[in-house]
C-alpha positions as CSV (number, residue, x, y, z in Angstrom):
1,M,-20.0,72.2,33.9
2,K,-20.1,73.3,37.2
3,K,-23.7,71.5,37.8
4,I,-22.3,68.4,37.1
5,I,-19.5,68.5,39.6
6,T,-22.0,69.6,41.6
7,C,-24.0,67.0,42.1
8,I,-21.1,65.1,42.6
9,A,-19.9,66.7,45.2
10,L,-23.3,66.0,46.7
11,L,-23.8,62.8,46.0
12,L,-19.6,61.9,47.6
13,I,-21.2,63.6,50.8
14,V,-24.4,61.5,50.9
15,A,-22.3,58.2,50.1
16,G,-20.0,59.2,52.9
17,C,-22.9,59.2,55.4
18,G,-23.7,55.3,55.3
19,P,-27.0,53.9,56.5
20,A,-26.7,52.6,59.7
21,I,-26.5,48.5,60.0
22,N,-29.2,47.1,61.8
23,H,-28.3,44.4,64.3
24,T,-29.1,42.4,67.0
25,V,-26.9,40.0,69.1
26,A,-27.8,37.4,72.1
27,P,-27.9,38.0,75.7
28,D,-26.0,34.9,76.2
29,Y,-23.8,34.7,73.2
30,S,-20.7,35.0,74.9
31,Q,-22.0,31.9,76.7
32,I,-22.7,30.5,74.1
33,G,-19.7,30.9,72.2
34,P,-19.8,29.6,68.6
35,K,-16.6,28.9,67.2
36,R,-16.7,26.3,64.3
37,V,-19.7,27.5,61.5
38,V,-21.1,26.1,58.3
39,V,-21.3,29.0,55.4
40,L,-23.9,28.6,53.7
41,P,-24.8,29.1,49.7
42,V,-26.5,32.7,49.1
43,V,-30.6,33.0,49.0
44,W,-31.9,35.7,46.6
45,E,-35.1,37.2,48.1
46,K,-35.8,38.3,44.7
47,K,-35.0,37.4,41.3
48,A,-31.0,36.4,41.4
49,A,-29.1,39.0,39.2
50,D,-26.7,38.4,36.0
51,E,-23.9,37.7,37.7
52,A,-25.3,35.6,40.7
53,E,-22.9,33.6,41.1
54,T,-19.8,35.4,41.1
55,I,-21.8,37.7,44.0
56,S,-23.2,35.1,45.9
57,L,-19.5,33.3,46.0
58,L,-17.6,36.9,46.9
59,F,-20.6,36.8,49.9
60,R,-19.5,34.1,51.1
61,K,-15.9,33.5,51.0
62,M,-15.2,37.0,52.1
63,S,-17.9,36.2,54.4
64,S,-15.5,33.0,55.6
65,E,-12.8,35.1,56.2
66,R,-14.5,37.7,58.3
67,L,-14.9,34.9,60.5
68,G,-11.3,33.6,60.4
69,L,-10.1,37.0,61.4
70,L,-12.3,36.7,64.3
71,N,-11.3,34.2,66.0
72,Y,-14.1,31.6,64.0
73,S,-13.9,28.1,62.4
74,A,-15.0,28.0,59.1
75,V,-16.0,24.9,57.8
76,P,-14.2,25.1,54.5
77,L,-16.6,26.1,50.9
78,E,-15.9,23.4,49.1
79,E,-16.7,21.0,52.0
80,V,-20.2,22.4,51.8
81,D,-20.9,23.1,48.4
82,R,-19.5,18.7,48.5
83,T,-22.1,17.7,50.2
84,G,-24.8,19.9,48.2
85,A,-23.5,18.1,45.0
86,G,-23.5,21.1,43.0
87,Q,-27.2,21.9,44.4
88,T,-27.5,25.3,45.8
89,D,-30.7,24.9,47.7
90,W,-29.5,21.5,49.4
91,F,-30.1,22.7,53.3
92,V,-34.1,24.3,52.2
93,G,-36.3,22.1,54.9
94,K,-33.8,21.5,56.9
95,T,-33.2,22.7,60.3
96,V,-30.3,23.7,61.7
97,D,-29.4,21.6,64.1
98,E,-29.3,18.8,60.9
99,I,-27.1,21.1,58.7
100,A,-24.5,21.8,61.3
101,A,-24.4,17.5,62.4
102,V,-22.9,16.8,59.0
103,F,-20.3,19.3,59.5
104,K,-19.7,18.8,63.0
105,A,-20.3,22.9,63.8
106,D,-22.3,24.8,66.6
107,S,-23.6,27.0,63.8
108,V,-24.9,28.1,60.7
109,L,-24.5,31.1,59.3
110,Y,-27.7,32.0,56.4
111,I,-26.5,35.2,53.9
112,R,-30.0,36.2,52.1
113,V,-29.7,38.6,49.1
114,K,-32.9,41.3,49.3
115,D,-31.7,43.1,46.6
116,W,-29.2,44.2,43.6
117,D,-30.4,46.4,41.7
118,K,-28.5,48.3,38.8
119,D,-30.1,51.9,37.3
120,D,-29.0,53.2,33.7
121,L,-30.5,56.6,32.5
122,L,-28.6,58.4,30.5
123,S,-25.4,59.7,32.5
124,Y,-27.0,58.5,35.4
125,K,-26.0,55.2,37.7
126,S,-26.6,53.3,40.9
127,L,-25.7,50.6,42.4
128,K,-28.4,49.1,45.1
129,I,-26.9,46.3,47.7
130,S,-29.6,45.0,49.9
131,A,-28.5,42.3,52.0
132,S,-29.0,40.3,56.0
133,F,-27.0,37.4,58.0
134,E,-28.1,34.9,60.4
135,L,-25.9,32.9,62.8
136,A,-27.8,30.2,64.4
137,S,-26.9,27.6,67.0
138,A,-27.2,24.5,66.5
139,L,-30.0,24.1,68.7
140,G,-31.7,26.6,66.1
141,K,-31.8,29.9,68.5
142,T,-30.4,32.8,66.9
143,L,-27.3,34.6,68.2
144,W,-26.4,37.5,65.9
145,Q,-28.1,39.2,63.2
146,A,-27.4,41.5,60.8
147,D,-29.7,43.5,57.5
148,Y,-27.3,46.4,56.0
149,S,-28.3,48.4,52.9
150,T,-26.1,50.5,50.7
151,N,-26.3,52.4,47.3
152,E,-23.8,54.0,45.6
153,R,-24.2,55.6,42.2
154,D,-22.5,58.4,40.0
155,I,-23.3,61.1,37.4
156,G,-20.9,62.0,34.5
157,L,-20.9,62.5,30.8
158,D,-19.2,59.0,29.7
159,S,-20.8,56.2,30.4
160,R,-18.7,53.9,29.6
161,P,-16.3,54.2,33.1
162,M,-19.1,54.6,34.8
163,E,-20.2,52.0,34.4
164,L,-17.1,50.5,35.0
165,A,-16.5,51.9,38.0
166,V,-20.4,51.4,39.7
167,Y,-21.6,48.6,38.2
168,N,-18.1,46.1,37.3
169,A,-16.8,46.8,40.1
170,F,-18.6,44.9,42.4
171,E,-16.0,43.6,44.2
172,P,-14.7,45.9,46.4
173,R,-18.9,46.5,46.8
174,I,-19.1,43.2,48.7
175,Q,-15.9,43.3,50.4
176,R,-16.4,46.6,51.6
177,F,-20.0,46.1,52.9
178,V,-19.3,42.6,54.5
179,D,-16.7,44.1,55.9
180,A,-19.2,46.9,58.0
181,V,-21.6,43.9,58.5
182,F,-19.5,41.7,60.4
183,S,-17.9,44.9,62.6
184,T,-21.0,44.1,64.3
185,L,-20.6,40.4,65.3
186,P,-18.9,39.7,68.6
187,P,-15.6,38.4,67.6
188,G,-15.3,34.3,68.6
189,E,-13.1,33.4,71.5
190,V,-8.9,32.4,71.2
191,Q,-8.5,28.3,71.7
192,A,-5.4,27.4,72.9
193,G,-2.6,28.1,70.6
194,Q,-4.9,30.3,68.3
195,K,-3.3,33.7,67.3
196,K,-6.2,36.9,67.6
197,T,-6.4,37.8,64.7
198,Y,-9.8,40.4,64.6
199,F,-7.7,43.3,65.1
200,E,-6.0,42.7,61.7
201,W,-8.2,43.8,59.0
202,L,-9.4,47.2,61.1
203,P,-7.8,50.5,59.7
């Protein structure tokens, strides 16, 4: 029992020391000043998870919300999906300016899930998430790019509550993931009559 408690404590310490977010911001970002953003459907680089549709929607909705809190205007996801007529890959092969023109936007956000890996070994369970985000201007210039990866794990004797905590609770995992990634995106310029909102989500 003491060994299990020790292992859990060590895992919590490791989890608390999260990896850095690799990101870049274009030197002329503030001069370009993106305002209206198209959040495209999520691209899965590996085989999609069983819950891929739900996971993808959560990534997009949470990213759209973060953009709003950072003073950007995200094109409503329903409008983007109507354009794709139910096809999640409708934008493949299209240039950034073609996509932006359809929605009268000045930038496009690409989200790619690189890894969604679940390990299940008796009393040990883990969930690794790795994804990249890229904000490109209508002219095709990369304005901001971020790569992030996290891995949460748990050890115990009863696998059911662990599965609930690590696997089925991926919504708060994605929320923490998206919040961390967007902490590296510069706030947008406040428009006339718009209230500053980017500070509201800070702890």
